[in-house]
C-alpha positions as a printed Julia matrix, in Angstrom:
228×3 Matrix{Float64}:
  69.06   79.7   172.23
  71.5    77.48  174.16
  73.72   77.16  171.08
  73.78   80.94  170.69
  74.79   81.44  174.33
  77.47   78.75  174.07
  78.78   80.36  170.88
  79.01   83.78  172.56
  80.85   82.31  175.54
  83.3    80.48  173.26
  83.9    83.6   171.17
  84.51   85.67  174.29
  86.98   83.07  175.58
  88.83   83.02  172.25
  89.06   86.81  172.22
  90.36   86.8   175.8
  92.93   84.09  174.95
  94.03   85.98  171.85
  94.22   89.2   173.85
  96.44   87.51  176.46
  98.8    86.19  173.77
  98.91   89.47  171.85
  99.68   91.59  174.9
 102.4    89.19  176.12
 104.09   89.16  172.73
 104.07   92.95  172.45
 104.24   93.97  176.1
 107.26   96.3   175.96
 106.39   98.26  172.78
 102.76   98.4   173.9
 103.77   99.81  177.29
 105.89  102.41  175.52
 102.99  103.43  173.29
 100.64  103.76  176.27
 103.28  105.9   178.01
 103.34  108.19  174.96
  99.56  108.54  175.15
  99.83  109.4   178.86
 102.36  112.09  177.98
  99.98  113.46  175.35
  97.2   113.61  177.94
  99.48  115.57  180.27
 100.36  117.99  177.47
  96.71  118.72  176.65
  95.68  118.9   180.3
  98.46  121.41  180.96
  97.36  123.55  178.01
  93.85  123.82  179.45
  95.16  124.58  182.93
  97.29  127.39  181.52
  94.28  128.83  179.66
  92.21  128.65  182.83
  94.92  130.45  184.8
  95.22  133.14  182.14
  91.48  133.83  182.21
  91.58  133.94  185.99
  94.29  136.62  185.92
  92.89  138.72  183.06
  89.14  138.42  183.57
  88.84  137.27  187.19
  86.9   134.15  186.26
  87.62  130.49  185.58
  85.91  129.01  182.5
  86.96  125.49  183.53
  85.2   123.76  186.42
  87.19  120.53  186.17
  89.3   118.31  183.94
  89.04  114.52  183.72
  91.46  112.26  181.84
  91.16  108.7   180.6
  93.46  106.16  178.96
  91.7   103.33  177.13
  92.63   99.9   178.51
  94.71   97.5   176.44
  91.79   95.09  176.38
  89.5    97.87  175.16
  91.94   98.72  172.37
  92.17   95.12  171.19
  88.39   94.71  171.27
  87.92   97.87  169.23
  90.45   96.68  166.64
  88.6    93.35  166.56
  85.21   95.06  166.03
  86.68   97.1   163.17
  88.34   93.96  161.74
  91.75   95.66  161.91
  95.13   94.01  162.56
  96.79   94.34  165.95
  99.94   96.44  165.61
 101.24   99.66  167.09
 100.84  101.33  163.7
  97.24  100.13  163.43
  96.45  101.53  166.89
  97.99  104.92  166.17
  96.32  105.23  162.76
  92.86  103.84  163.52
  92.02  104.25  167.22
  91.51  107.96  167.83
  90.29  107.83  171.43
  93.06  105.92  173.23
  93.87  109.13  175.1
  90.96  111.2   176.36
  90.64  114.58  178.07
  87.26  115.86  179.24
  86.92  119.54  180.1
  83.94  120.59  182.23
  82.89  124.22  181.73
  80.38  126.48  183.43
  78.68  127.81  180.3
  78.26  126.76  176.63
  80.07  129.92  175.44
  83.13  128.83  177.4
  83.21  125.54  175.5
  83.62  127.22  172.11
  85.99  129.87  173.48
  88.31  127.23  174.98
  88.13  125.08  171.83
  89.11  128.08  169.69
  91.97  128.95  172.05
  93.29  125.39  171.96
  93.03  125.03  168.18
  94.73  128.38  167.59
  97.94  127.11  169.2
 100.51  126.42  166.5
 101.49  122.97  167.78
  97.93  121.64  167.77
  96.49  119.98  164.67
  92.74  119.36  164.36
  91.96  115.92  162.94
  88.21  115.74  163.5
  85.43  117.81  165.06
  81.93  116.7   166.05
  79.56  119.24  167.57
  76.9   117.39  169.54
  75.82  120.65  171.21
  74.51  122.3   168.07
  73.51  118.87  166.72
  72.64  116.64  169.72
  72.46  112.87  169.35
  69.0   111.3   169.22
  69.44  110.24  172.85
  69.88  113.88  173.89
  73.65  113.62  174.37
  75.43  116.97  174.09
  79.16  117.64  173.97
  81.82  119.09  171.68
  84.28  116.43  170.52
  87.69  117.21  169.05
  90.31  114.77  167.83
  93.64  116.58  167.88
  97.3   115.81  167.41
  99.72  117.17  169.99
 103.51  116.83  170.03
 105.32  115.15  172.91
 109.04  115.69  173.33
 111.03  112.57  174.17
 114.75  112.16  174.84
 115.77  111.85  171.21
 112.65  112.58  169.21
 109.35  114.39  168.91
 106.17  112.35  168.39
 102.72  113.57  167.45
  99.97  111.75  169.33
  96.2   111.8   168.91
  93.99  112.85  171.83
  90.2   113.0   172.03
  89.01  116.16  173.76
  85.44  116.43  175.02
  84.12  119.77  176.21
  80.86  119.91  178.19
  79.02  122.06  180.67
  78.38  120.81  184.2
  74.78  120.03  183.22
  75.84  118.12  180.08
  78.35  116.07  182.05
  75.84  115.3   184.8
  73.26  114.15  182.23
  75.76  112.04  180.25
  77.05  110.29  183.38
  73.58  109.38  184.6
  72.35  108.44  181.12
  75.2   105.97  180.75
  74.49  104.37  184.14
  70.74  104.13  183.57
  70.65  103.12  179.92
  73.05  100.22  180.32
  71.3    98.58  183.24
  70.55   94.95  182.45
  67.16   93.23  182.3
  65.14   96.25  181.13
  62.34   95.22  178.78
  62.01   97.06  175.43
  58.82   98.94  176.42
  60.39  100.29  179.61
  63.63  101.13  177.77
  61.65  103.22  175.26
  59.88  105.11  178.07
  63.2   105.75  179.84
  64.75  106.93  176.57
  61.98  109.53  176.12
  62.37  110.75  179.7
  66.14  111.03  179.31
  65.65  113.06  176.12
  63.28  115.37  177.98
  65.82  115.76  180.8
  68.49  116.62  178.22
  66.31  119.39  176.8
  65.64  120.73  180.29
  69.35  120.79  181.13
  70.12  122.55  177.83
  67.49  125.15  178.66
  69.06  125.6   182.1
  72.5   126.11  180.51
  71.07  128.8   178.23
  69.26  130.63  181.04
  72.29  130.58  183.35
  74.47  131.89  180.54
  72.02  134.74  179.89
  72.06  135.63  183.59
  75.88  135.59  183.6
  75.97  137.9   180.58
  73.49  140.32  182.17
  75.6   140.49  185.32
  78.78  141.05  183.29
  77.15  143.96  181.42
  76.11  145.63  184.66
  79.67  145.38  185.94
  81.2   147.01  182.85
């Protein structure tokens, strides 16, 4: 047991030392790449804000409750390349790590998720790379969300670059559940029996929140019909 712990500590130290060396050797080009990903995030965020504004003007409602953005840390990128046994290079990052840039869109209702996704993907400068629908096909844990990997162009001084961005679309209830599930599931020192019990309760909570989403959407649709 002691040898295993010592081995893990040594491996972690080696990874950290390698990470330090790698980042220092590639600091300028790496900073430039991260800046490009930040620009891509701004492009996608702006597209959703414009869609939200358009719906506000035309239909007097806002399908988007909030937008969150995230840029994966340099350490996180290197660790992911290491887990995938991939070389560290800018080309390797751009080709193999699809979630360096992340945009999460929080919607009021499930219908809004698919409507916004369709609107985004219909834009002629957006290219869909990958789609995973965890709303129609939830994960075993109960996790629900619509995931899109897209390419969006960013316009630099002398060139145009296409950058990958991961877009997650969720309802308020899905986001609330996912945030709490992450905090609770990754608590340390939980024995296997208790972890199994918690997992079942979290799955039940996910089903309850999905039912709430459906009922609230039905109420919204009934109200809209009465107002027509």
